[in-house]
N, C-alpha and C positions, 0 to 999 in steps of 0.2 A: 083400946087396943090399937096399936100402930100398924096399919096395913100397907104402909108405903105410899099412900095418896095424900095429897095436900088438899086444903079447902079452897074455896073460891075467892079468898080474900087476898089474892096476890102473893100468897105464900109460895115459897119455892116448891115446885113440883118436879120431881124427877123420878126416874125409874131406877130400879135396882133393889136388890135384896137389902133389906135393912133401912130402906128409905121411908120417911114419915109421910111423904106426899102421896096423894091419891093417884096422880098421873105418872106415867113412866118418865124417867129422867132422860134428858137429851144426850146426844152422842158425845162421848168423851174423847178428847185427843190423847192418843197413847204415845208414850215416850219412844222416840226412835232409837233403836239399838244399833250402834255402829259396829260393823264387822271389822276385824283387823285386816289390813291389806295383805293380799297374797303375793308373794314375790313372783315377779315376771320370769318365766322360763324361756330360754332361747329356743327358737324353732329347731326341731331335729328333722333330719332328712331320713325318711323311711322308704327305700326303693320299692317295697312291696305294698305300700299303702295306697289305697284308692280314695281320693277325697269324696267321691260320691256326690249325691245331691244334684247330679246332672250338671255340675259346674266344671269349668276348665281349670287346669292347674293354676294356682295362684289365687284361688277363691278364698276370701276371708270370711270364715264362719261367724266371726264375732266372739268366739270363745277364747278370749285372750287373758283370762284370769288364771289359766293354768289348772282350773278345777271346775267341774260341772256337776251340779247336783250332788255335791259331796263326794264325787269320785276322787280317788287318790291322785295326787300329782304324779307326772312321769309317764303318761300314756296309758295304754290299756283301754278297756272298755269305758267309754264316756270321757276319754282324754281329749286333749287338744289336737285337732288335725295338724299335720306338719305343714309348715309354710314353705312354698316354692317360689323361687325367683323366676320371673318370666324370662324365657330365652330370647336370643336375637330374633328379630322379626315379629315379636309379639306386639299387638297393637299398643301404641303408647310407649313402647320401649325402643331405645336406639339399636339399630342393626349392626352386623359385623362390619368393621371398617373396610373400605375398598383396597385391593392390593396396590402396593406402591411399585408400579411397573418400571418406573425410571430407576428406582434403587435396584430392582432385580436385574435389569439389563446392565446396569453399571457393575454389579457384583459378578454377573455372568461373564462380562467382557474381561474383567480382571482375571478371573479364573482361566479363561481361554488364553489370554496373553501369557500368563504364567506357565500354562501347559505347553504352549508353543515354544516359549523361550527355553523351558526345561528340555523339551525334545531336541531342539536345535543344538543346545550346549552338549547334550549327551551324544548326539550324532557326530558333532564336530570332534569331541574328545575321542570317540571310538575310531572315527576315520583317521584322525591324526596318528593314532597308535598303530594303524595298519601300514602307514607309509614307511618306506625304507630309506631313511636319510643317510646314505652311505658315502656319497661323493663329497670329498673335502676340497673345495675350490681354493682354500687357503694354501694348499700345496702347489698351486700353479704360480710360476714365477714370471717376472717381467710382464706384468699385465698392462693393457692399454688403459687410458683414462676412461672414467665413466661418462656415458653420454646422457642425453635427455630422455631416451626411451628405455623401456625395460625389455631386455633381450633374453630369449630362451634358446637353448640348444636342445632340440627334440631328437631323440635317437631311437630307432627301432632296431633291436638286436636279434640275431638268429639263435638266441639262447633257447635251449630245450629243457631248461631247468624245471623239474617237477612233472615232466610229461612221461606218460607210459609208452611202451612200444606201440600199443594200439593207437594212441593219440598221434604219435609221430607219423605212423602210416597214413592215418586219416587226413592229417593236415599237410602231407607231402613235405615234411621238413627234413627228412634224412636223419641220420644218427651221428652226425659229426660232434666231436667233443669240444668243450670250450664254447666261446661265443665270439661273434664278430658283428660289426655294424652292417645292418641290411639297408638302412636309410638314415639320412641326417638332414635336418632342416634348422634354419635359424628363423625364429619368430620374433619380430620386432613390434612390440606394442607401443604405439606412439600416439600422441594427441592429434597429429596430422593425418593419422590413418595407420592401419596395421599392415605389415608386410611379411609374407612367408617366402623364404628363399631356400630352395632345395640345393644341397651340396652333393653332387654325384659321388658315390663312394670310390669311383675310379678317377677322381680329380688328382692331377699331378701337383703335389705341394712339397714344401720344405718342412721336414720334421726338425724342429729347433732343439736346442739344448733344454734339458728338463731335469727335475728332481724326481727320482723314483717314488711312486706313491707308497710302496711298501718298504723299500730299503732306506729311503731318505738320502741316497747318494745322488750326486749330480752327474749327469751324462751329457756328453757333447752332442752337437747337431748331427743328424743322420743324413742330411742332404735331401735330394729328390726322392719321392716315393708316392705311392697311392695313399689317399687320405685314410682309407680304412686300416692301413698298416699301423697308424698311430694308436688306434684303439687296441689292436691285437698286441702291440708292443708293451703298453703300460696302462691300458684301461681308460676310463673316462677322463681322468685328470690330464693325461697327455693329449687326448683328443681335443679337449678344451684349449689347452696350450697351443696346439697346432692350428686350430681354427683362428684363435686370437692373433697368432703370429702372422698368418697369411692374409688375414682380412684387415687387421687393425681395429676390429670391433670387439669391445669387451662383452663377455657373456655373463649375465647376472644369475641365471638359473639353468640347471641341467635336469632333464627328465628322460628316462629310458624305460622302455617296456619290451618284453620278450614275446615270442610267438604265442605262447599259451595265454598270457594275460590279454593280449590284443584280441584273440578270438573269443575269449570268455566275456570281455566287455561288450562286444558286438551282440553276442547271444543274450546277455543280461538285458540289453536294450530292446530285445525282440527283433533284432535285425536293423540294418541301415538302408534307407531308400536311396537308390542311385539311378542316374540316367546314363546308360552306357551307349555312347554314340555309334560305336562300331564293334561288332562281335569279334571275339578272338578265342583261340585255344592255345594251351601250353601244357604239355605232358609233365614237365618238370615241376611246375607249381600246382598242377591240377586244375588250371583255369579252363572253363568251358562256358563262355557267355554269349548270349544273343544280344543284339542291339535293342535298346528300349528301356522303359522304366521297369525297375525290379527291386526287390528287397533282398539284400545279401545277408546270409547268416555268417557266423564266425568263420567257418571253413571257407566259404566263398570269398569273404572279405580278405582273408589272408592270401588266398590265391590271386586276388585282384591286385593287391599292392606289391606282390613279389614277382609278378610276371615281367620278364625282360626279353626273353628269346623270341617272343611272338611279334616284336616290334623292330622295325628297321633302325630306329634310333636307340634301341636297347635301353641303357640305363637312363637316358634323358627322358624317354617316353614313360618309363616306370616312375620316375620322380614326379611327373605331372599327375599320374594316376594316384600316387600317394598323397599329394596335396589335395586333390579333388576328394578323395575318400575321407581324409582327416577333417576337412572342413565340413563334410556332410555328417560325420560322426559327432563333431562338436556341436553342430547345429541341432542335432537330435538329442544329445545328452544335456546340453545347457538350456533346458526348457522347464517351465513350471510343472509340466506334466511328469517330469522325471524328478526334479529337485524337491517338489512338495508331496510327492507320492512315495511313502516309505516302502511300499511293495515293489517299487522300481528302483528307488534310490539305494536302499541297502544292498540288493543283489548286484547293482552296477558297481558300487564302491567296493563291495567284497570281492567281486570278480577280478578287479584290476589292481587295487591298491597294494595287495600283498606281493605283486610281481612288479610293481612300479618302483624304480630306483631313482632317487632324486638327490640333489645336493643337501648338505646339512642345514642350510639356511632357508630352504624352501618349505613354506607352510601349506596347509590345505587351502588357505585363502589365496596364496600365490598360484596354486594349481588351478583353482577356480578362475582366476584372472586369465591364465593361459588359455583355458578352454573357451572363455568368452571372447578372447582376442581372435582365436581361430574361427569362432562362430561369426564374428564381425566380418571376416574376410569372405565367407560364403554368402553373407548378406549384402556384399558390395561395398563394405566399409574398409577398403584397402585393396591389396593386390597380392597375387601369388606368382612366382616366377622361378626359373632356374638361375643359378649364379651365371653371370655372363661368361660365355665360352668363346675362345678365339680359334680353337683348332685342336688337333690331336697332339699327343705327347708320347714319350717312351712307354713301352709295355701295354700298348693299346689304351692308354689313359687319355684324359681330357685336360687341356691347358686353359686356365682362366684368362679372361680378357682383363688384365690388371688395371688399365686406365678406367674402364667402366666400373670395376669392383671398387676402386677408390672413391669414385663419384657416388656410387650407391651407398657406401659406408658413411661418407660425409653427410649425406642427406639424412640418414638414420641418426647419426650422432647429434645432429642439430635439430632433430624433430621437424624436418621439412618434408613436404610431400614428395614421395618417390616418383621420379620421372624417368629413371634409367630403365631400359628394357633389355630383354635377352632375346637373341635371335634364335635360340634353340631350347 
């Protein structure tokens, strides 16, 4: 009987059922069964999944076959924990790149420049549309040769256009119809220095031949008359023609403003600071001033520049006050605080531009140059004066000192420093 045990003679002894040996057979090597590879599944992000095990996000459990203990693929119980990518700042991982401040500053600067340019262009276009380019200097005949300086004829008229009865009463303007010149000045902007020359409206001058601004007809010379009669006769074009004829100086630009516009500009600026050396009163203009530093509002400013009966020199004293005030006005208006501040710039431009009458060739840029030239005079870069006067003339008028006038005009035409003085 074969009981599975072998004898002692070196026979093969092994264990196992059916073995003929008496001793158990040795361990047998079993054939390894190769499982088919499981396709690798891409990690899926499950926002509600907790990796557990006390590990931080990004822990690799080692279950990368996509199947554990026979669990079906695709998650569920016994599935593969989702794999997380470490965020910025995680140990061993690169952090978020530092901001490129140089690039940010460059982009911000470009945006700022574009915004400022856009605002400036828009403001310029709007302000230019408000100007009244109504005076046609091309209608002026027999004009003098151009000089080296830029010359402006600045006129303050007594126009009450657009004023209510209450405003006329408040500003003491009266209710006269039409308009006349209330002040006239030549501003010469030169490289050698700026000069402001007041022309008293009672100046005795020759009104030359001219072509009517409306009719186009030619009219002969009118002879001697007061200067303001030229404006009353045919407006700005004849006034320019008369000034050029009597001085020999060519006028490049014309600017005129009425009572209302003048007062509104002053108020829009918040008033104009003035030092009044000697107090005075005038019922006709409404002036009532004490001596000393003070801020004039629109109503007070208009009274200040219109007063004549309170002074012994009458119109000559008034022209000096007009020059003084206009220089102070320009000095306050042509500042960065006004030009760069839209809350002051827009009201100032809006207050005066729609009542400002200029020649057809005058731009907003030319107007700005005119204001800066006036500002230069108040800052000591130039001088202000009355046109030289030699004495009285018919109808209580003033006669010019023509030798001095010619010398003065020659210095301006040649852009020379003005040395001529006026005794009055």
